[in-house]
C-alpha positions, 0 to 999 in steps of 0.5 A: 117495494118495501119487503121484510123477510122473517125466518125461523132458522131451525125450521125443518132441522136447519132448512130455514137458515139454508133457505135464507141463504139461497133466497137472499141473492135471488131476491136482490137479483130481482131488485129487491132489498129486504129487511131480514130478521132471523127469529131466536124463538117462537115468540118473535115472528108476530112482534116482528111482523107487527113492527114490519107493518108499522115501518111500511112493509108491503110484503112480508116473507115468512121462511119456515113451516106452518106454525111460523107462517101463521105467527107472521100472519097473526102479526100483519092481519088488518094491514095492507101488507101481503104474506109470502110463505117460503116453505122450510118446515116439516109439513109446509101444508100452507105453502102446499095449498098456495102452490108454493111448495113445489117451486124451487128458489129461483121460481119463488124469488121470481114470483115474490118479485112479481107478487101476484097477490090474492085475498084468502080466508082465515080461521079466528080462534077464540079459546080460554087462552085467548084469540089466535088465527089459523091458516090451514087446519085447527081442531081438538082431540087426538090431533092435539095429543099427537101434535104435542107428541110430534113436537118431541120427535126430532128425527123425523119430518112431515107425515112420517113424524105424525105417523110416529106420534100417532102410533105412540099415542093411540094405545092410551087414547079414547073418544071424548064426549063433546058439545058442539054448535055449527052456526047456532045448531047444537049437537052432542057427540062422541069423537076421536077428533074434530078437525076444522079446516080452511086448507085441505091437508095437514100433518105434511100431506094428509087430506083431512078435508079434501073439499076445503078451499082457501077462498070458499067462505066456509069451514070444512069439518072432519069429525071422527067418531068413536071407534076401536083403536084397531079400527082407527089404525086400519082406517088411518091410511085412507086420509092420505088419499082423502077417501076416509070421508066415506068411512061410516064413522067419519062425518064431514060437515060445513059451517061458518062458525063452530063452537066446541066444549067438553060435554057435561060429565066428560073426564077432566083427565081427557086431553082438551087442547086446541090445535092450530097449524101444527101448534098447541094454541089453546084449550076448550071451550073454543070457537072457530069463525071463518073470516072471509078474504081477511089476508093477502097472500102471494100464490102461484097463479095457476093454483085454484084457491076456491 
């Protein structure tokens, strides 16, 4: 089997490099001889994945976080190659959804050698900045603002980093007026954030869309409506249990295609960036569209994806 490994060595504060060192001898012990590429920066994974596909890679192993996995997937969509995600980032929500996050390196190596491939959905995101693809959760509003802040926080990882960023940004944030279309049905609303999900968690385990599944063929939306900052802060912990879905200001929706833009008269000063897999990937207006079964992935066999 032709295998490439694409690693972000700085993921998880250096955990990417350490994971590579531990995983390589285990892969070789299973008879695999991977081509290894250590990325110098975030612009490389997509191009390297394209090169891997062009050179006949059957499986591409992404060692890093959610953003790194999405960049590798971006470069291999439409090919016959299979993506394998080895978690080494700060959140690792896609690896969690695939059942890979809880496995040790020895178990991961065995699974990669066996390559139990399954087809999963991907979110196509078309914004003013171009076309990207998202594996877990995209959206706009407060989450995008928090993600930008979280990228500047180096001392924390996963959910604690998100919480710290949220507390820093909340005092200056308010709801935005949006125009949204769900499968052609237009509506206008004021929202703190709109999350569009294929995976059920983001930010290191926050269950923003508990009903989301990677093989469902649907997008699950979490819309947090206008509320006071204090009310938002009080409600926030419930997202870790997924019980926020019962909050009177939270609306859960389902669609195959979602278009979001700033409503007429919305202030240009309001942040209108688009988030995807923990990275800022564009700006409004944006269209999210589900691509059923668009990607082959290695997943832990007992993990339900639908």
